[in-house]
Backbone as CSV, one residue per row, in Angstrom:
resi,resn,N_x,N_y,N_z,CA_x,CA_y,CA_z,C_x,C_y,C_z
1,MET,119.812,95.385,142.196,121.230,94.721,142.049,121.705,95.497,143.755
2,TYR,122.039,96.670,143.681,122.494,97.194,144.718,122.399,96.062,146.185
3,PHE,120.938,95.877,146.735,120.943,95.007,147.571,121.356,93.768,147.700
4,TYR,121.249,93.184,146.473,122.029,92.106,146.673,123.493,92.033,146.834
5,ILE,123.914,92.703,146.041,125.123,92.594,146.292,126.006,93.154,147.555
6,LYS,125.288,93.971,148.471,124.811,94.329,149.681,125.060,93.410,150.478
7,ALA,123.949,92.387,150.153,123.903,91.340,151.500,125.017,90.152,151.072
8,LEU,125.560,89.967,149.727,126.788,89.226,149.602,127.937,89.672,150.160
9,HIS,128.042,91.352,150.640,129.184,91.807,150.980,129.142,91.358,152.033
10,ILE,127.708,91.903,153.154,127.533,91.428,154.531,128.304,90.088,154.860
11,ILE,127.392,89.352,154.156,127.997,87.914,154.651,129.251,87.600,154.565
12,PHE,129.808,88.125,153.281,131.756,87.992,153.632,132.233,88.990,154.768
13,ILE,131.540,89.848,154.621,132.385,90.575,156.102,132.151,89.704,157.169
14,VAL,131.210,88.918,157.467,130.314,88.022,158.836,131.740,87.039,158.799
15,THR,131.868,86.318,157.376,132.464,85.285,157.351,133.911,85.219,157.799
16,TRP,134.578,86.927,157.471,136.204,87.208,157.460,136.184,87.354,158.857
17,PHE,134.979,88.111,159.225,135.784,88.841,160.781,135.434,86.993,161.500
18,SER,134.408,86.045,160.977,134.403,85.199,161.931,135.851,84.299,161.739
19,GLY,136.539,84.463,160.688,137.715,83.813,160.623,138.800,84.028,161.090
20,MET,138.569,85.313,161.144,140.040,86.022,161.559,139.267,86.224,163.668
21,PHE,138.371,85.886,164.146,138.539,86.133,165.323,138.936,84.470,166.083
22,TYR,138.333,83.762,165.341,138.580,81.943,164.915,140.317,82.018,165.310
23,ILE,140.900,82.481,164.212,142.218,81.930,163.801,142.631,82.350,165.144
24,VAL,143.148,83.443,165.618,143.825,83.654,166.749,143.765,83.060,167.656
25,ARG,142.852,82.376,167.881,141.940,81.464,169.022,142.778,80.135,168.981
26,LEU,142.892,80.463,167.941,143.761,78.794,167.420,145.295,79.163,167.348
27,PHE,145.459,80.335,167.319,146.853,80.490,167.193,147.411,80.459,168.922
28,ILE,146.598,80.689,169.647,146.608,80.774,171.063,146.726,79.403,171.209
29,TYR,146.358,78.758,171.492,145.944,77.700,171.617,147.215,76.307,171.043
30,ASN,147.537,76.841,169.448,149.108,76.254,169.271,149.769,76.855,170.430
31,THR,150.220,77.854,170.629,151.206,78.766,170.974,151.584,77.765,172.654
32,GLU,150.128,77.523,173.213,149.575,76.904,174.877,150.356,75.300,174.335
33,ALA,150.133,74.794,173.269,150.336,73.720,172.766,151.755,73.416,172.926
34,ASN,152.650,74.571,172.477,154.192,74.408,172.277,154.824,74.134,173.378
35,GLU,153.847,74.627,174.465,154.725,74.277,175.815,154.710,73.557,176.541
36,LYS,154.000,72.394,176.070,153.322,70.857,176.558,154.565,70.211,176.444
37,PRO,154.464,68.881,177.064,155.775,67.954,177.084,154.996,67.184,175.987
38,GLU,156.010,66.550,174.998,155.745,65.445,174.171,154.985,64.238,175.012
39,PRO,154.240,63.295,174.452,153.983,63.720,172.782,152.608,64.462,172.613
40,GLU,151.948,64.869,174.017,150.762,65.929,173.803,151.301,66.906,173.283
41,LYS,152.700,67.984,172.819,152.774,69.106,172.049,152.383,68.609,170.588
42,SER,153.054,67.499,170.319,153.023,67.417,168.952,151.813,66.718,168.229
43,ILE,150.946,66.190,169.094,149.673,65.535,169.115,148.773,66.623,168.668
44,LEU,149.263,67.955,169.879,148.102,68.959,169.547,147.988,69.879,168.452
45,GLN,149.499,69.872,168.433,150.127,71.316,167.188,149.818,70.620,165.888
46,LYS,150.165,69.075,165.726,149.834,68.731,164.519,147.879,68.738,164.281
47,GLN,147.195,68.516,165.193,145.561,68.816,165.186,145.208,70.503,165.102
48,PHE,145.864,71.136,165.611,145.566,72.767,165.408,146.357,73.415,164.118
49,ASN,147.352,72.808,163.567,148.125,73.633,162.169,146.711,72.822,161.215
50,ILE,146.511,72.023,161.497,145.537,71.410,159.946,143.946,72.317,160.259
51,MET,143.610,72.629,161.569,142.483,73.700,161.742,142.888,75.041,161.327
52,ILE,144.054,75.350,161.226,144.271,76.822,161.509,144.533,77.082,159.534
53,ARG,145.247,76.383,159.093,145.383,76.068,157.393,144.166,76.062,157.016
54,ARG,142.754,75.346,157.025,141.754,74.877,156.295,141.505,76.520,156.888
55,LEU,140.966,76.569,157.890,140.009,78.023,158.937,140.825,79.384,157.650
56,TRP,142.419,79.137,157.751,142.718,80.473,157.025,142.533,80.308,155.649
57,PHE,142.829,79.675,154.686,142.641,79.323,153.471,141.427,78.554,152.764
58,GLY,140.456,78.235,153.852,139.287,77.768,153.735,137.897,78.916,153.566
59,ILE,138.142,79.656,154.541,137.107,80.750,155.012,137.975,82.143,154.668
60,THR,139.003,81.990,155.732,139.107,83.689,155.894,139.335,83.898,154.747
61,TRP,140.417,83.574,153.946,140.862,84.498,153.059,140.134,84.577,151.693
62,PRO,139.398,83.898,151.602,138.505,83.744,150.500,136.915,84.733,150.744
63,SER,137.170,84.797,151.940,136.087,85.678,152.857,136.805,87.131,152.621
64,ALA,137.892,87.706,152.880,138.640,88.613,152.317,138.851,89.072,151.203
65,VAL,138.218,88.391,150.323,138.774,88.648,148.623,137.422,88.987,148.551
66,LEU,136.810,88.127,148.665,134.802,88.601,148.479,134.447,89.535,149.087
67,THR,134.746,90.013,150.328,134.302,91.184,150.704,135.373,92.681,150.132
68,LEU,136.540,92.474,149.548,136.823,93.576,148.894,136.529,93.577,146.895
69,ILE,135.786,92.516,146.551,135.167,92.237,145.365,133.664,93.072,145.660
70,PHE,133.045,92.618,146.375,131.421,93.277,146.689,131.619,94.671,147.258
71,GLY,132.471,94.602,147.914,132.514,96.081,148.316,132.870,97.231,147.541
72,PRO,133.686,97.439,146.756,134.092,98.547,146.025,132.736,97.856,144.652
73,TRP,132.092,97.279,144.637,131.172,97.174,143.686,129.481,97.569,143.825
74,MET,130.012,97.535,145.664,128.792,98.066,145.972,128.753,99.556,146.050
75,TRP,129.888,99.759,146.086,130.735,101.492,146.141,129.852,102.318,144.860
76,TYR,130.685,101.491,143.541,130.229,101.843,142.402,128.438,101.715,142.284
77,LEU,128.049,101.037,142.503,126.178,101.006,142.245,125.715,102.126,143.655
78,TRP,126.625,102.227,144.021,125.875,103.422,145.392,126.121,104.982,144.603
79,GLY,127.304,105.138,144.231,127.621,106.217,142.770,128.348,107.403,143.496
80,HIS,128.537,107.549,144.677,128.923,108.770,145.523,130.131,107.996,146.571
81,LEU,130.318,109.108,147.001,131.833,108.908,148.024,131.178,109.657,149.171
82,ASP,130.766,109.148,150.383,130.544,110.200,151.242,131.345,110.598,152.417
83,ASN,131.108,111.200,153.183,132.632,111.692,154.499,132.525,110.417,154.908
84,TRP,131.579,109.856,155.620,131.200,108.593,156.333,132.124,107.524,155.901
85,LEU,131.901,107.506,154.416,132.159,106.199,153.989,134.116,106.511,153.783
86,ALA,134.240,107.728,153.521,135.873,107.687,153.202,136.591,107.001,154.867
87,ILE,135.602,107.977,156.275,136.058,107.361,156.975,136.418,105.658,157.393
88,LYS,135.317,105.295,156.976,135.120,103.791,156.843,136.223,103.258,156.152
89,LEU,136.252,103.825,154.747,137.378,102.684,154.308,138.682,102.750,155.146
90,CYS,139.625,104.102,156.009,140.400,104.151,156.219,140.008,103.052,157.342
91,PHE,139.279,102.588,157.951,139.457,101.485,158.625,139.353,100.050,158.060
92,VAL,138.837,99.508,157.181,138.926,98.792,156.115,140.094,98.352,156.040
93,VAL,140.857,99.693,155.673,142.803,99.789,155.083,143.085,99.136,156.399
94,GLY,143.305,99.569,158.187,143.357,99.000,158.654,143.147,97.412,158.952
95,LEU,141.750,97.546,159.139,141.369,96.043,159.064,142.363,95.004,158.220
96,TYR,142.522,95.625,156.827,143.421,94.719,155.968,144.648,94.205,156.362
97,ALA,145.471,95.514,157.213,146.667,95.514,157.597,146.733,94.348,158.525
98,TYR,145.395,94.227,159.564,145.661,93.558,160.362,145.544,92.016,160.109
99,HIS,144.842,91.974,159.328,144.479,90.860,158.394,145.934,89.990,157.865
100,PHE,147.135,91.140,157.301,148.259,90.683,157.024,148.932,90.319,158.239
101,THR,149.030,91.012,159.180,149.887,90.366,159.784,149.139,89.190,161.000
102,LEU,148.107,88.846,160.844,147.380,87.412,160.929,148.160,86.005,160.242
103,HIS,148.177,86.806,158.874,149.047,85.777,158.177,150.781,85.861,158.036
104,THR,151.233,86.465,158.399,152.424,86.980,159.077,152.453,85.502,160.185
105,ILE,151.901,85.850,161.307,151.447,85.200,162.017,151.373,83.512,161.840
106,TYR,150.437,83.233,161.036,150.692,82.162,160.373,151.812,81.431,159.841
107,LYS,152.160,82.255,158.877,153.581,81.479,158.188,154.466,81.292,159.590
108,GLN,154.719,81.945,160.655,155.599,81.769,161.614,155.199,80.693,162.150
109,GLN,153.624,80.380,162.616,153.479,79.048,163.557,153.987,77.941,162.292
110,ALA,153.541,78.358,161.112,153.525,76.801,160.245,154.968,75.996,160.236
111,LYS,155.880,77.113,160.557,157.395,76.582,160.554,157.635,76.630,161.831
112,GLY,156.864,76.699,163.212,157.539,76.051,164.348,157.534,77.435,164.912
113,VAL,157.727,78.503,164.841,158.101,79.648,165.158,156.839,80.329,166.062
114,PHE,157.258,80.738,167.400,156.196,81.344,167.719,157.005,82.410,168.636
115,LYS,156.194,83.770,168.276,157.198,84.957,168.541,156.493,85.499,169.693
116,PHE,155.188,85.139,169.452,154.496,85.596,170.746,153.725,84.925,171.701
117,THR,153.300,85.720,172.789,153.059,84.901,174.233,151.488,84.646,173.940
118,SER,150.587,83.401,174.266,148.850,83.620,174.731,148.971,84.791,174.839
119,GLY,149.271,85.565,175.996,148.942,86.829,176.403,148.633,87.674,175.702
120,GLN,149.909,88.001,174.906,149.729,88.976,173.527,148.996,88.549,172.855
121,LEU,148.572,87.153,172.091,148.042,87.033,171.182,146.488,87.276,171.348
122,ARG,146.110,87.513,172.851,144.970,87.028,173.027,144.790,88.817,173.463
123,MET,145.156,89.605,173.380,145.206,91.129,173.276,144.832,91.520,171.515
124,TRP,146.104,90.835,170.983,145.886,90.878,169.770,144.470,90.559,168.967
125,ASN,144.140,89.467,169.368,142.744,89.296,169.095,141.583,90.110,169.267
126,GLU,141.571,91.634,170.150,140.669,92.120,170.251,140.898,93.661,169.067
127,VAL,142.190,93.600,168.507,141.753,94.609,167.663,140.859,94.448,166.566
128,ALA,140.738,92.987,166.282,139.516,93.220,165.090,138.166,93.449,166.280
129,THR,138.070,93.371,167.409,136.692,93.979,167.998,136.743,95.306,167.629
130,ILE,137.662,95.916,167.756,137.500,97.297,168.100,137.104,97.700,166.254
131,PHE,138.147,96.816,165.296,137.716,97.474,163.665,136.186,97.220,163.245
132,LEU,135.906,96.321,164.283,134.288,95.608,163.842,133.637,96.493,164.526
133,VAL,133.809,97.115,165.523,132.676,98.336,166.130,132.938,99.841,165.830
134,ALA,133.835,100.347,165.113,134.172,101.521,164.647,133.610,101.350,162.740
135,ILE,133.799,99.964,162.133,133.177,100.066,161.053,131.984,100.134,161.362
136,VAL,131.505,98.713,161.735,129.519,99.117,161.798,128.683,100.178,162.266
137,MET,129.505,100.857,162.675,128.709,102.276,163.488,129.116,103.234,162.311
138,LEU,130.014,103.178,161.822,130.034,104.012,160.479,129.003,104.121,159.422
139,ALA,128.883,102.568,159.165,127.957,101.888,158.487,126.998,102.196,158.454
140,VAL,125.996,101.941,160.047,125.004,102.278,160.473,124.405,103.498,160.902
141,VAL,125.010,103.973,161.487,125.191,105.283,162.096,125.531,106.784,161.211
142,LYS,126.493,106.589,160.364,126.475,107.041,158.995,126.454,108.774,159.312
143,GLN,126.024,109.827,158.211,126.154,111.195,158.794,125.759,111.313,160.391
144,SER,124.694,110.752,161.187,124.176,111.074,162.276,125.137,111.074,163.501
145,MET,126.219,110.800,162.946,127.105,110.748,163.758,128.010,111.645,163.871
146,SER,128.585,112.625,165.000,129.704,113.513,164.952,130.733,112.700,165.425
147,PHE,131.708,113.489,164.283,133.109,112.850,164.150,134.074,112.700,165.678
148,ILE,133.890,113.990,166.510,133.979,114.145,168.075,133.777,113.308,168.564
149,TRP,132.604,112.912,168.704,131.247,111.974,169.866,131.847,110.276,168.893
150,GLY,132.189,110.408,167.758,132.266,108.802,167.385,133.635,108.628,168.128
151,LEU,134.576,109.138,167.733,135.802,109.198,167.903,136.210,108.712,169.921
152,THR,135.455,109.736,169.810,135.537,109.876,171.995,135.035,108.735,172.569
153,GLY,133.766,107.784,171.891,132.909,106.703,172.116,134.290,105.526,171.853
154,LEU,134.483,105.658,170.968,135.706,104.768,170.198,136.878,104.297,171.071
155,ILE,137.278,105.787,171.506,138.424,105.765,172.761,138.001,104.840,173.564
156,LEU,136.428,105.442,174.695,136.206,104.575,175.748,136.112,103.321,175.331
157,PHE,135.756,102.440,174.293,135.263,101.769,173.574,136.797,100.627,173.984
158,VAL,137.592,101.317,173.685,139.248,100.819,173.690,139.647,100.548,174.915
159,VAL,139.135,101.886,176.095,139.587,101.711,176.854,139.151,100.848,177.698
160,LEU,137.839,100.646,177.565,136.618,99.850,178.659,137.074,98.018,177.657
161,LEU,137.485,97.771,176.829,138.138,96.301,176.435,139.292,96.011,177.176
162,MET,140.258,97.270,176.788,141.396,96.309,177.302,141.483,96.541,179.361
163,SER,140.665,97.176,179.921,140.338,96.836,180.930,139.865,95.478,181.368
164,ALA,138.838,95.297,180.867,138.253,94.249,180.693,139.371,92.872,180.607
165,ILE,139.893,92.583,179.854,141.439,92.061,179.294,142.152,92.194,180.533
166,LYS,142.630,92.950,181.075,143.506,92.941,182.277,142.581,92.544,183.371
167,ILE,141.649,92.727,183.981,140.340,92.104,185.059,140.348,90.894,184.546
168,TYR,140.155,89.904,183.409,140.093,88.628,183.235,141.059,87.779,183.247
169,LYS,142.220,88.556,183.285,143.874,88.356,182.913,143.556,87.956,184.785
170,LEU,143.545,88.746,185.396,143.878,88.911,186.746,142.810,87.553,187.724
171,ILE,141.916,87.191,187.299,140.723,86.494,187.827,141.140,85.052,187.040
172,ARG,141.682,84.907,186.023,141.937,83.593,185.669,143.523,83.678,186.639
173,ASN,144.642,84.707,186.857,145.791,83.699,186.824,145.280,83.828,188.494
174,SER,144.637,84.205,188.903,144.144,83.951,190.626,143.652,82.613,190.998
175,SER,143.043,82.429,189.474,141.588,80.963,190.123,143.146,79.807,189.600
176,LEU,144.137,80.161,188.637,144.797,78.862,188.464,145.937,78.798,189.721
177,LYS,145.916,79.552,191.020,146.971,79.093,191.440,146.218,78.279,192.798
């Protein structure tokens, strides 16, 4: 039974992350459409709002809920709390907090409120990547990972990721000129 629950947990984690990665891309496109002239703006935003709503409530939210059901169930069947699991659960709590921030952005954009630029949303999109790397490393490497080396590796990953984003922005801006 444990392995079936684990498989379902992994499936819903994958679909949840897919939804979170794609929803922010749609937020970015919707934000950029807001800067277009009419009637292009209205046409694009109508379509993006449909896509955003279907993705958010049809895939992302159900996957987050099912992940939350199958995770504790798997933990119950596992029978104990290891140190690596406690640390992983802290990242999972952070991931749900991230999910709720996306819900706030969803509600704002549904009302036509665009508080973030497309550049800010691009940076925000990478937060899910950081959670993904941390959670997968903790789940796979488990006890063989040193806390110090794991934290150092995560910090280096964040620095490299943010540097890559800045480099991409410079290349993108120079190619637009």
